[in-house]
N, C-alpha and C positions, 0 to 999 in steps of 0.2 A: 794311130794315138795308140798308145802301147798302156796298159790297167798295171799297176802294182799293186803287191798283195804284200803286206808284212811279215813277219819271221812266225807269225802265228796264225798267219791265212787272213788276218783284214784285210777291210780294202783302203787305199790311199788311196789321192790324189791320182790319178792318170796324168800321162806324161808323154807330150808331144817329140820329147830329146833324144832321138834313135840310135844317136853315135853314144850318149852316153849306157844306155841300154846294153846296146853292145857288150863294150867295156866292162860293164857286170856284171857280163855273163862270161867274157874271156877269162877275168880274172879272179872266177867261181867266188864272188860274194853275192851271183843269184842265181837261182834256175829256172826253166819256163813252165810256168803254171796251165798253161794252156795258149795253146795254136789258132784257134779259130774262139774269140776274137782272141787279138795278142796278147797275151799275159805273165807277166813273171813273178817271182816271190822270189821277193829278199832272203838270206840267208845270215842276216846280221841285226842286232838290234838300232831300232830307227825311230825316231819318234813316231808318235799316234798324232801327228796334226791333219785335220782335214778343215775344208773349205765348207760352209754351208751351201749346198745346192737346190735349185730350182727345177722343178721340173713344170712345162709348160704344154697343154696338150688344146689341139684346136680341132674339133669335132667338125666338119661339116658335111656336106649329103652326101659330096662322091669322094672326097681325099680326108682322110686323117691326119695330123702333124703333130708329131713327138720330138720335142727338147727339153736334152737338160745343159741347163746352164750355171756355170760360177759367176763370179762377178764379174769377172774382166774375159772371160771365154766360151764358148760352144763345147760344150761335152760329148755331148751325143745326139744326133737327130734324125729322123727315120721319115717318109712321110709312105701313107699304104694309100693305095688306087680302092674302094669298095665295089661290089660286082652290081652293074645296075641291068641284067641280064636276067635277074631273076623273075620279075614279072611277064616279059615275053616267055621266059620256060615254060613258067607253070599255065600260061595260057593257050601252048600246045600241048600240052598235056592233056588238061579240062578238054580240049577239042577230041584229041584220042579218043578218048572215052566216052565221046557222044556217036 
């Protein structure tokens, strides 16, 4: 997934079409804005059209899931595993103090 910025630096919808991105870079119509995550900035005027994006968060006890979706596709997803050893570490520390 490549993120796209317009000429003024405002975000547009991301694209999965890496061939199109490569051609834009080779033709000088875009420049690399950021390497990680992959983002390009267009050097020509384009439309400001963006789709509505919904953010979903599932906060569980051991993992947290995050997802950003447009109408037809998932744009971003992540899963974070929470630490479960903190209670044991505090108990060990308490035992050392005694």
